N, C-alpha and C positions, 0 to 999 in steps of 0.2 A: 650530676648524683641523683637529683631527682627523677630525669630519664628512666636512672635505672632503677629503681625501687620500686618507679610508678610499673616497668616488666617484671621486677619481681614477682607486687603484688597480682597482675595478671594473669601470669604461668599459674599460682598458687587458686583464683577463684574451682578452679574443677578437682578440688581436692578434696572434696570433703562428699559423705556418701556412704553406704550404707556397706558395713565389711561385708567379702565372702565367709560362706560356711564355715565354722569356726566346731571344729571335735567340742565335746563337751567341757571337757573342766578348763580347757584355755580360754572358750567362753566365759562362764562362772567366771574366771579371773577377771576378763573383760568386762562384765555387770560389775564383779567384785568392783573392778576399780571406778565406772561409771558412778553409781554411789558413794565412794570417799572422794569424788569432786565434786557430785550435785545433792547429795543428802540423802533422793529421793527420787524414785522414776516410776511409769507406769508399763505396765506388762505390754499394753501394746504400745509404747515407743521403743520398748527394750526388743517386741519382734522385730519390727517394720527395720529398726535399729542393725540386728543381727540377720536378716533374711529370713526365722526361725518363727512355727508356728506358735500363737498368745500358750497352748496348753505345754510344748517346751520349756517356753520361758517361768510360765508357771512351778515344772520339776525343779527347772533350778533357783528359781527365788526358794523349792521348798527347803531344796539341801543347805542353800547359804544362811537361813534361819535356822534350821536344823544344826549347823555347823558355831550360830554362834557369833558371825555377822552383821546379817539382818533382824529386820522385822517385820512380816507378811503384813501385807492389808488387803480393803479388798481392793481388787485394779491394781496394785499394785506393792511398793517395798519400799522401807526407810533402815537409811542407816541407823542402827542402833546405838552409839556410841553419842550421838545429837547432842545429848539433853552437858552429858556432861562434855564434852569437847565447846560449847559455846559456855559455861559457867564457868570455864580456867579459862577460857580464853589460846585453847589452846589449838591444834593442826594434825591432821589428821597422818603425813608422813613425815617422818620421824625417821625414818630410815640414813645410813652413811650422814651422820651429825658434822662428824670430825672432817670430812670433805668441806660440808658445806658451809661447816664455819669459818675453813679458812678463803673458800671465794667471798665469803661476806669480807674480807678484809679490798675489796675492790671496788668499795668505801674513798681509797683514794685517789679513784679519778675525780669524786666529786670535789669542786671548792665551795668557799662559799659564793651563796648568792647565784646559785642554779639552779635551772629549773626542770628538772626530772618527772620521770612517771614513772612508779615503781608499782610495775605486776605482784597479783596475790600472790605467797607458795612460804616457804617453808626457805629455801635460800631464798631468796628473796627478804624475805623475814628478818634473818640472818645480816643481811647486806644492811637493811635500816636500822637494824643495833648498831652497828661500826658510825651512822651517819650521825651522832647525837654531840662527834664533836665537831661538828660543820652548825654552823648560825645562818641567818635570815636563806633558808632556801625555800624554794615555791618549787610544793612537790604538790602534783599530783597520781594520786591512787585511788585500787578499785579495790582494797584490803584494810576493812574495819581498826585487825591488830596493829597494822603498819601506821594507819592515820594517829593512832592512839598511841604509839612510840614516838614520831616522828611533831605529831604536835601537841606534843609536853614539853616542848622546848620552846619558850617564849616567843623569840626569834623568826619561828619560820612560819610559815603561810603553807596552810596544808586544805585541799581541793578533793570531796572524792563525787565521783557521777552518782548518780540515783540509779536504782533496780531494784532487780528477783534479791534481795539472798539467801546467801549459798551458806549453812552454817558448814558445810565440811572444809571448807578453805577462809571461813571468815569474811568472803568478800560479796560483794555488787556483780551483777552481770544485767545480761539480759539487753533489750533493743532500746530501752532509755539510758543505759549506757552508753553506744555507742553513737548516740546523738551527743550525748557530752563533748566527746571527741571531735564537733567540727568545728572549725574553729580553731583549734587549743595549737599551742606549735613550744614544742621544748626542747631542748639542747641533747637532752640523752633519754633513754627509758630503759630499764632493768629487765629485762622478759622471762618470766622463767618458760619451763617445758619439763613435758612427763618423758619425753623421748627426742633423739634427734637422730637421725637418721640419712646417709645418703640417698639411700633409692625414694623414700618418703618425704625427705624433710623434718619438719618437727610437728610432734606428734603430741594429741591432750585423749585423758579419757574419756571426755562428754565432748559434743559438739554447741553444745553451749555458749563457751565463751569464746569463741575462734573468731566470733565478728567485733568482741570488742581487743580480741590482739589483731586483729588486720588496721580496726581504728586507732591502738596507738600506739604503731609500726607508721603509720601515715601519719602523726600527728607528731613524728622524733626528728631530729635529726641524723644521730647517732643510734644504733640499736644495738646492743649489749646483752648477750645470753649467756645468762647463768644456769651453769649447768656443774653436776657432778660428774665423773667422768663414765660411771655406773649405768647413763642415763646416754653414753654413745652408741649408736649402733640397735640403739633399743626402740621398738614403735608399738606406741598407745592405739587409742581407736581412730581415730578421725586427724587430717591433718590439715596443718595453717597453709604451708607452704614449702619453700626448698632452701636448704639453708644458706643459700643464697638475700634472703630476704636479711642478713644479720651482717653488723658490720663487724664486731667484733663477737666472739666466745672466751670467755673466761670460766675457764675449769681447775682440776687440781692435777697434781702427777701422777695420779695413774691411768692419762689418754696417752698412746702408743704413740711412734713416731710415723709409725703409717695414717693414723688418723690426724693426726699432727698436720700433716703434708696437705692432706687429701684436705682439707678443711682451704687451708692457704690456696693452694690448688684453683679453689672455690674464689677468690677474695675474700676470705674469713680471718683475719685477722685471732691470733689466737694468741693469747693469754697464761701464765701457771702459777697460781696461788699460792703461797711456801708459805 
């Protein structure tokens, strides 16, 4: 199993890079997704990532500013809703919450005394809420809100990596976060994603978290992907690696029989939350 996991990781190493040039509207939506993940961005970084001029990026940011999503600043922009989100400890992506709440029942896969890694995200937050009935868990998470949810249970032990705080996801990321996972061993990882495609694999709105998620996968014996059915077939900005990096997909009843079969053909167990 360890050799197979290593091969899966190696195949993913070349999958981060600049996107092919997009039309204006799809590009603006990808930029907004980036900001909803990272909180802020520099013009020069967006220009390099999307393969267009800085002047074009400035025009995109101006449009997003006019539409009320972001606030432009010298050399970049930031998400307008950040202060309210941080004060209320709320997350950005709240679509399909009924599906995410159903997937949260995957907490039944966790036993008292387990050692878990829990990724940041709205679906993993629902999962964490369902873990309140468990006792004496050893939890590693990069999500501040999840640490507060599970750290409030006296018998739990919660560990968090160092790193840069990302307001939209209430999480920690960056090189220091990656270093934290060296030498860490967990029985189970519950991983989030923005999209999962059979052609591209697991994808995310921005590059920043890719290396942290790889470090999480390396530290876990079994990888569970928590993804509602609307994310199947969706492709976001940066690729983590193929679906084979995952041992088990936990999704909702919206998954098609054809997609379920394709996951199983690739060695991924599929569990349907009901």
